[in-house]
C-alpha positions as CSV (number, residue, x, y, z in Angstrom):
1,X,-1.3,18.0,31.1
2,X,0.6,20.9,32.5
3,X,-0.5,23.5,29.9
4,X,-3.4,23.7,27.5
5,X,-1.4,25.9,25.1
6,X,-0.6,23.0,22.7
7,X,-4.2,22.0,22.6
8,X,-5.3,25.5,21.9
9,X,-2.9,25.8,19.0
10,X,-4.3,22.6,17.4
11,X,-7.9,23.9,17.9
12,X,-6.9,27.2,16.3
13,X,-5.4,25.4,13.3
14,X,-8.5,23.3,12.8
15,X,-10.7,26.4,13.0
16,X,-8.4,28.2,10.4
17,X,-8.7,25.2,8.1
18,X,-12.5,25.2,8.4
19,X,-12.9,21.9,10.2
20,X,-14.1,23.5,13.5
21,X,-16.1,26.5,14.4
22,X,-17.0,28.2,17.7
23,X,-20.5,27.4,18.8
24,X,-22.6,30.5,19.5
25,X,-24.0,31.3,23.0
26,X,-21.9,28.6,24.7
27,X,-18.8,28.7,26.8
28,X,-15.9,26.7,25.2
29,X,-18.3,25.3,22.6
30,X,-16.9,23.9,19.4
31,X,-18.8,22.5,16.5
32,X,-17.6,20.2,13.8
33,X,-18.1,21.7,10.4
34,X,-19.5,19.3,7.8
35,X,-18.6,21.0,4.6
36,X,-19.8,19.7,1.3
37,X,-16.8,19.1,-0.9
38,X,-16.4,21.5,-3.8
39,X,-16.5,20.2,-7.3
40,X,-13.1,21.7,-7.9
41,X,-11.4,19.9,-5.1
42,X,-9.8,16.6,-5.9
43,X,-11.1,13.5,-4.3
44,X,-9.1,12.9,-1.1
45,X,-9.3,9.1,-1.6
46,X,-8.2,6.8,-4.4
47,X,-10.2,3.6,-5.2
48,X,-7.6,0.9,-5.8
49,X,-8.8,-2.2,-7.6
50,X,-7.9,-5.6,-6.1
51,X,-6.9,-7.5,-9.3
52,X,-6.2,-10.9,-7.8
53,X,-3.9,-12.8,-5.6
54,X,-0.1,-12.9,-5.3
55,X,2.0,-15.6,-3.7
56,X,4.2,-14.9,-0.8
57,X,5.8,-18.3,-0.9
58,X,5.9,-20.4,-4.1
59,X,4.7,-18.5,-7.2
60,X,1.0,-19.0,-8.1
61,X,-0.7,-18.9,-11.4
62,X,-1.3,-15.3,-12.5
63,X,-5.0,-14.5,-12.8
64,X,-6.2,-10.9,-13.1
65,X,-9.7,-10.7,-12.0
66,X,-11.0,-7.6,-10.3
67,X,-12.2,-8.8,-6.9
68,X,-13.3,-5.5,-5.5
69,X,-11.4,-2.3,-4.5
70,X,-9.8,-0.6,-1.5
71,X,-10.4,3.0,-0.6
72,X,-7.1,4.6,0.3
73,X,-6.4,8.2,1.6
74,X,-4.2,9.9,-1.1
75,X,-1.9,11.1,1.7
76,X,-0.6,7.5,1.8
77,X,0.3,7.5,-1.9
78,X,3.3,9.4,-3.2
79,X,2.1,9.5,-6.8
80,X,-1.2,8.9,-8.3
81,X,-0.2,6.2,-10.6
82,X,-2.5,3.4,-11.6
83,X,-2.0,1.6,-8.3
84,X,-3.6,-1.8,-7.9
85,X,-3.8,-4.2,-5.0
86,X,-3.2,-8.0,-4.7
87,X,-4.3,-10.3,-1.9
88,X,-1.3,-12.1,-0.4
89,X,-1.3,-15.9,-0.1
90,X,1.5,-17.4,1.8
91,X,4.1,-16.4,4.4
92,X,7.4,-16.0,2.7
93,X,7.5,-12.2,3.5
94,X,6.5,-12.2,7.1
95,X,9.8,-10.8,8.3
96,X,9.0,-7.7,6.2
97,X,5.5,-7.4,7.7
98,X,3.6,-8.9,4.8
99,X,1.3,-11.7,6.0
100,X,-1.1,-14.2,4.5
101,X,-4.4,-12.4,3.8
102,X,-2.9,-8.9,3.6
103,X,-3.4,-6.7,0.6
104,X,-0.2,-5.3,-1.0
105,X,-0.6,-2.0,-2.9
106,X,1.5,-2.0,-6.0
107,X,2.8,0.9,-8.1
108,X,3.3,-0.3,-11.7
109,X,7.0,-0.4,-12.7
110,X,9.1,-2.6,-15.0
111,X,12.3,-2.1,-13.1
112,X,13.5,-2.1,-9.5
113,X,16.5,-1.4,-7.3
114,X,18.2,-3.8,-5.1
115,X,16.3,-4.4,-1.9
116,X,12.9,-3.1,-3.1
117,X,9.9,-5.4,-2.6
118,X,8.4,-6.2,-6.0
119,X,5.6,-8.2,-7.6
120,X,7.3,-10.3,-10.3
121,X,6.0,-12.6,-13.0
122,X,7.9,-15.8,-13.8
123,X,6.3,-17.4,-16.9
124,X,2.6,-17.3,-15.9
125,X,3.1,-17.2,-12.1
126,X,3.3,-14.2,-9.8
127,X,5.1,-13.7,-6.5
128,X,6.0,-11.0,-4.1
129,X,9.7,-10.9,-3.0
130,X,12.6,-8.6,-2.4
131,X,14.6,-7.8,-5.6
132,X,18.3,-8.5,-5.9
133,X,20.5,-8.0,-8.9
134,X,24.2,-8.6,-8.2
135,X,26.6,-9.0,-11.1
136,X,23.8,-9.7,-13.5
137,X,22.4,-12.5,-11.3
138,X,18.7,-11.7,-10.5
139,X,17.3,-13.3,-7.4
140,X,13.9,-12.8,-5.7
141,X,14.6,-13.0,-1.9
142,X,12.0,-14.1,0.6
143,X,11.7,-12.5,4.1
144,X,11.3,-15.8,5.9
145,X,14.2,-18.2,6.6
146,X,12.0,-21.2,5.8
147,X,12.0,-20.2,2.1
148,X,14.9,-20.2,-0.4
149,X,15.6,-17.4,-2.9
150,X,14.2,-17.8,-6.5
151,X,17.1,-17.5,-8.9
152,X,16.1,-16.2,-12.3
153,X,18.0,-18.0,-15.0
154,X,15.9,-17.0,-18.1
155,X,15.2,-13.3,-18.3
156,X,12.7,-13.9,-21.2
157,X,10.4,-15.6,-18.7
158,X,10.8,-12.9,-16.0
159,X,9.0,-9.5,-15.7
160,X,8.7,-7.0,-12.8
161,X,5.1,-6.0,-12.6
162,X,5.5,-3.3,-10.0
163,X,6.8,-2.2,-6.6
164,X,5.0,-2.8,-3.4
165,X,4.3,0.7,-1.9
166,X,2.0,-0.3,0.9
167,X,0.3,-3.1,2.9
168,X,-3.2,-3.2,4.2
169,X,-4.6,-5.6,6.7
170,X,-7.7,-6.2,8.8
171,X,-6.9,-7.2,12.3
172,X,-10.3,-8.8,12.9
173,X,-11.8,-11.4,10.6
């Protein structure tokens, strides 16, 4: 490091925000401030319920059972909708970085634009795929060449449940 100026600017910003304070009677002493959160401050985290599993492959039967929850920093969520999470089963979306065992965070929505990753219901089965609507022909596109697109022929049996807005994964099992 050729200059400590950048480091000093970060320390000054953290002091100004109340995260650090100068420790008395010490040279270059800093102290982490553990501040009790005010009742007026919004919670910086959202608890997102895990409501079941979603297929990334062939659609699986839709079952909505709350299996727990994920604690997510609100800075990762654009809007504070009624997000929910689903555990992914299968590998049809691996080229989009969604792997078997991941959790997808879903923002409820009944419509989507071309190219968006959606959770869709076909009859009583749910799947996660990329949405495509060209000339009125709706397809759910996998992100793995080993899988074929799902062509929606009967719109009465098809519903978009929401858009995938995030993926969470644990690297160690």
